[in-house]
C-alpha positions in Angstrom: 103.2 92.3 91.7 102.0 95.9 91.8 103.3 98.5 94.3 106.3 96.3 95.2 109.0 98.5 96.8 112.7 98.1 95.9 112.2 97.5 92.2 115.4 97.9 90.1 114.0 101.1 88.7 113.9 102.5 92.2 117.2 101.1 93.3 119.1 102.2 90.2 117.1 105.1 88.8 120.0 106.5 86.6 121.0 103.1 85.2 117.9 101.9 83.4 119.4 102.1 79.9 122.5 100.3 81.1 120.4 97.6 82.8 118.5 97.0 79.7 121.6 96.9 77.5 123.3 94.4 79.9 120.2 92.3 80.2 120.1 91.8 76.4 123.8 91.1 76.0 124.9 89.3 79.2 123.1 86.1 80.2 124.6 86.1 83.7 123.4 89.7 84.3 119.9 88.8 83.0 119.8 85.9 85.5 120.8 88.2 88.3 117.9 90.5 87.4 115.5 87.5 87.4 116.8 86.3 90.8 116.6 89.8 92.2 113.0 90.3 91.1 112.0 86.9 92.5 113.7 87.6 95.8 112.2 91.1 96.0 108.7 89.7 95.4 109.3 87.0 98.1 110.4 89.7 100.6 107.3 91.9 99.7 105.0 88.9 100.1 106.5 88.1 103.4 106.4 91.7 104.7 102.7 92.1 103.7 101.9 88.6 105.1 100.6 87.2 101.8 103.1 84.4 102.6 103.5 83.6 106.3 107.1 82.9 107.0 109.3 82.9 110.1 111.2 86.0 110.9 114.4 84.1 110.3 113.3 83.1 106.8 112.2 86.7 106.1 115.6 87.9 107.2 117.3 85.4 104.9 115.2 86.6 102.0 116.3 90.2 102.7 119.9 89.2 102.8 119.6 87.3 99.5 118.0 90.4 97.9 120.8 92.6 99.3 123.5 90.3 97.9 121.8 90.2 94.5 121.5 94.0 94.5 125.3 94.3 95.4 126.1 91.9 92.5 124.0 94.0 90.1 125.6 97.2 91.3 129.1 95.7 90.7 128.1 94.6 87.2 126.8 98.1 86.4 130.1 99.7 87.6 132.2 97.3 85.5 
């Protein structure tokens, strides 16, 4: 989806090379990236009203995206 905010490149601008390296060598990390991208797209679609969801569901999507971002950040620090 074009112009989607909160992409991993925006969230971790100095870590792109490390993200790529981990993505190719760590299946769990690669799965985290896929889940983050899917959650981020879902949040963006809800925020732009492409998908009509309840405010509670939108909040849960944001929380999921945040948890995944935290997991990615921990993996990058390891």
